[in-house]
matplotlib code that plots the C-alpha trace (Angstrom):
import matplotlib.pyplot as plt

x = [-16.3, -14.9, -12.5, -10.0, -7.1, -4.4, -2.1, -0.4, 0.0, 2.0, 3.4, 5.0, 1.3, -0.2, 1.9, 1.9, -1.9, -2.0, 0.4, -1.8, -5.1, -3.6, -0.9, 1.3, 2.4, 3.4, 4.0, 3.3, 0.9, 0.7, -2.6, -3.3, -6.3, -8.5, -8.7, -11.4, -11.6, -14.8, -14.7, -17.5, -17.4, -18.9, -19.5, -16.3, -15.1, -14.2, -16.0, -18.4, -20.3, -23.6, -24.8, -28.3, -27.6, -25.9, -22.3, -19.8, -18.2, -14.7, -13.6, -9.7, -8.5, -5.5, -3.7, -2.2, 0.0, 0.4, 2.1, 0.3, 1.3, -0.8, -0.9, -0.9, -4.6, -5.4, -3.9, -5.9, -9.1, -8.9, -7.8, -10.9, -13.1, -11.8, -12.4, -15.8, -16.9, -15.6, -18.9, -17.6, -15.9, -17.1, -15.0, -16.3, -16.6, -16.4, -16.8, -16.3, -15.8, -17.3, -15.6, -17.8, -17.0, -13.4, -13.3, -14.8, -12.7, -10.1, -7.0, -6.1, -9.2, -9.5, -11.2, -12.1, -12.6, -13.3, -10.4, -8.2, -4.6, -2.0, 2.0, 3.5, 4.9, 8.4, 7.9, 5.8, 8.5, 11.3, 9.2, 8.5, 12.3, 13.5, 11.1, 12.8, 16.3, 15.5, 13.9, 16.8, 19.1, 16.9, 16.9, 20.5, 21.5, 19.2, 20.7, 24.1, 23.4, 23.6, 20.0, 20.6, 22.9, 24.6, 22.2, 19.3, 21.5, 22.3, 18.7, 17.9, 20.8, 19.5, 16.3, 17.7, 19.6, 16.7, 14.9, 18.1, 18.2, 14.7, 16.2, 14.2, 11.9, 8.9, 6.5, 4.4, 0.7, -2.4, -5.9, -8.9, -12.6, -14.9, -16.9, -13.8, -13.8, -11.2, -8.3, -6.2, -2.1, 0.3, 3.7, 3.9, 6.8, 7.9, 8.7, 5.1, 3.4, 2.2, 1.7, 3.7, 3.7, 2.1, -0.8, -1.5, -4.6, -8.1, -10.5, -9.6, -10.3, -8.1, -8.1, -6.1, -5.3, -5.6, -2.1, -2.7, -5.1, -3.8, -6.7, -7.7, -5.3, -2.5, -0.8, 1.9, 4.6, 5.7, 9.1, 10.7, 14.3, 15.8, 13.9, 17.1, 19.1, 16.3, 16.3, 20.2, 21.2, 22.7, 23.6, 22.6, 25.4, 25.2, 21.4, 21.9, 24.3, 21.6, 19.2, 16.1, 14.0, 14.6, 11.8, 11.5, 11.3, 7.8, 7.9, 7.9, 6.3, 3.4, 1.3, -1.6, -3.9, -5.7, -8.1, -6.0, -6.0, -2.6, -3.0, -1.1, -2.4, -2.9, -3.9, -5.0, -7.3, -9.9]
y = [4.3, 1.1, -1.2, -2.5, -4.7, -2.9, -5.1, -1.8, 1.6, 4.5, 6.5, 9.4, 10.2, 9.8, 12.4, 14.7, 14.7, 14.9, 17.9, 19.7, 19.1, 20.2, 22.2, 20.1, 16.4, 14.5, 10.8, 11.2, 13.3, 13.9, 13.5, 14.6, 12.5, 13.7, 10.6, 11.2, 8.9, 9.2, 8.3, 8.2, 7.9, 9.3, 12.7, 14.1, 17.5, 19.7, 20.5, 17.8, 17.1, 15.1, 12.6, 11.7, 8.8, 11.1, 10.0, 12.3, 12.2, 13.6, 14.1, 13.6, 14.3, 13.0, 14.3, 11.5, 12.4, 9.5, 9.6, 7.8, 7.6, 8.7, 5.6, 5.0, 3.8, 6.5, 8.9, 7.2, 7.3, 11.1, 11.3, 9.2, 11.1, 14.4, 13.1, 11.7, 15.3, 17.1, 18.8, 20.1, 16.7, 13.8, 10.5, 7.7, 4.4, 1.9, -1.6, -1.2, 1.6, 2.5, 3.7, 6.7, 7.3, 6.8, 9.6, 12.1, 11.6, 14.3, 13.5, 13.7, 12.3, 10.1, 6.8, 4.2, 0.7, -2.9, -5.0, -8.0, -7.7, -9.5, -8.8, -8.4, -11.8, -10.8, -10.4, -13.6, -15.6, -13.9, -14.9, -18.3, -18.9, -17.7, -20.1, -23.2, -21.9, -21.6, -25.2, -26.7, -25.3, -26.4, -30.2, -30.0, -29.3, -32.3, -34.8, -33.5, -33.9, -31.7, -31.4, -29.4, -29.7, -27.1, -26.3, -25.9, -23.8, -21.6, -21.3, -20.1, -17.8, -16.1, -15.6, -13.9, -11.6, -10.5, -9.7, -7.5, -5.5, -3.8, -1.0, 0.2, -1.3, -0.7, -3.8, -3.1, -4.5, -4.7, -4.2, -5.7, -5.3, -8.4, -6.9, -7.0, -3.6, -1.0, -2.1, -0.2, 0.2, 1.0, 0.8, -0.7, 0.0, -3.1, -1.2, -0.4, -3.8, -4.7, -8.6, -11.2, -10.8, -14.2, -13.0, -10.3, -12.1, -12.2, -9.2, -5.8, -2.1, 0.2, 4.3, 5.8, 8.7, 9.0, 9.8, 9.1, 8.0, 5.7, 6.0, 3.1, 2.2, 3.0, 0.3, -0.1, -2.6, -3.8, -4.5, -3.7, -4.9, -2.8, 0.3, 1.9, 1.1, 2.4, 6.1, 6.3, 9.5, 7.9, 9.5, 8.5, 6.1, 4.4, 4.0, 2.6, -0.5, -1.3, -4.4, -3.3, -5.3, -4.8, -6.5, -8.7, -12.4, -14.0, -15.7, -12.4, -10.0, -8.3, -5.7, -3.9, -2.3, 0.9, 2.3, 2.0, 4.5, 4.8, 5.3, 6.1, 3.9, 5.6, 2.4, -1.1, -3.0, -5.6]
z = [12.2, 10.0, 11.5, 9.0, 8.6, 6.7, 3.9, 2.8, 3.7, 1.8, 5.0, 3.2, 1.6, 4.7, 6.4, 3.6, 3.5, 7.0, 7.2, 4.9, 6.8, 10.3, 9.0, 11.2, 11.4, 14.3, 15.7, 19.4, 21.8, 25.4, 26.9, 30.3, 31.9, 35.3, 37.4, 40.4, 43.4, 45.4, 49.0, 51.6, 55.6, 58.9, 59.8, 61.7, 63.0, 60.3, 57.1, 56.6, 53.1, 53.9, 51.2, 50.9, 53.6, 56.0, 55.1, 54.3, 50.6, 49.5, 46.2, 45.1, 41.7, 40.1, 37.0, 34.7, 31.7, 29.1, 25.8, 22.8, 19.2, 16.3, 14.2, 10.5, 10.7, 12.7, 9.9, 7.4, 9.3, 9.4, 5.8, 4.7, 6.5, 5.4, 1.9, 2.3, 4.1, 1.1, -0.2, -3.5, -4.5, -1.9, -2.0, -4.8, -4.1, -7.2, -7.8, -11.4, -13.7, -17.0, -19.9, -20.0, -16.4, -17.4, -20.2, -17.7, -14.5, -13.7, -12.9, -8.9, -8.4, -4.9, -5.4, -3.1, -5.0, -4.3, -6.4, -6.5, -7.5, -9.3, -9.6, -13.0, -14.8, -13.6, -10.0, -9.9, -11.9, -9.6, -6.4, -7.6, -8.5, -5.1, -3.2, -5.4, -4.6, -0.6, -0.8, -3.1, -0.7, 2.4, 0.9, 0.0, 3.6, 4.7, 2.1, 1.7, -1.9, -4.9, -6.3, -9.2, -12.2, -13.8, -16.5, -13.9, -11.4, -14.7, -15.5, -11.9, -11.9, -15.1, -13.5, -10.5, -12.7, -15.1, -11.8, -10.6, -13.6, -12.2, -9.7, -6.6, -4.8, -6.6, -7.8, -11.0, -9.7, -11.7, -9.7, -11.5, -10.7, -10.6, -13.4, -15.5, -16.4, -16.4, -14.7, -12.3, -12.4, -9.6, -8.6, -4.8, -2.4, -0.9, 2.2, 2.8, 2.8, 6.2, 5.2, 3.5, -0.3, -0.6, 1.5, -0.9, -2.7, -2.8, -2.8, -0.8, -0.7, -2.0, -1.5, -4.0, -6.2, -10.2, -11.1, -15.1, -17.6, -20.3, -23.2, -25.5, -28.1, -25.9, -23.7, -21.0, -20.8, -17.0, -15.8, -19.1, -18.4, -21.4, -20.5, -18.7, -22.0, -24.4, -22.2, -22.5, -24.4, -27.6, -30.0, -33.9, -34.8, -31.5, -31.9, -35.2, -33.8, -31.2, -31.9, -33.5, -30.9, -27.3, -25.7, -22.7, -23.4, -24.0, -20.7, -18.7, -21.5, -19.6, -21.3, -20.0, -22.4, -22.0, -20.9, -17.7, -14.6, -13.4, -9.6, -6.3, -3.7, -0.2, 1.5, 0.9, 3.3, 4.3]

ax = plt.figure().add_subplot(projection="3d")
ax.plot(x, y, z, "-o")
ax.set_aspect("equal")
plt.show()
């Protein structure tokens, strides 16, 4: 059994898969443990049981009940073992994916990969500006002086407003192999991180499921701030009045070109 340090675990997916494997899911179980105590003494009246050295031995057994939690890491280990032992389609491990493998890879395939990650440009910029705001606020409290002029404050507020346009808790993330082959794209739920996002760096392993294949010649734009507006059910006249170009500003424009595998991460670990 491998010991892993988990950075991200999709708890809902774990429970779904465990319920399929076992037919049910649970968080706790009661274990009954028998603890035996062996004592030795001299021969007395009654019913002696002699040991090899002529001393009497008696056994006393106590039944102990304890409630144990079925942890997320234990659920992951069970799923990983189940996928690895599948005789028809065993779990495959990749340190890079060639284009010919991409072409024949079926959807819903389970993969274990060694990758490094980067968040979308929107997320990186938003996190950077949040840190600046925190540092400025801390410094202003110490010095009792305003460190930002109105123009700088407006710029910070503008970036915060852009980030708030993306609803939900999903973070667009691109996973790259060391060989710079076909990347993986995913959307991570902030609630499932087991580390600070600043620590989400370097190489790590990921168990994931292929959700979609973006072929060569196609592309995906990450964190499009006008996406919701573009998808509004507008009539022809309303669409004519809309600007022809509604794309992200260059500073946060982030496009991933195919071929790309869009995946659902089950867990990310080292």
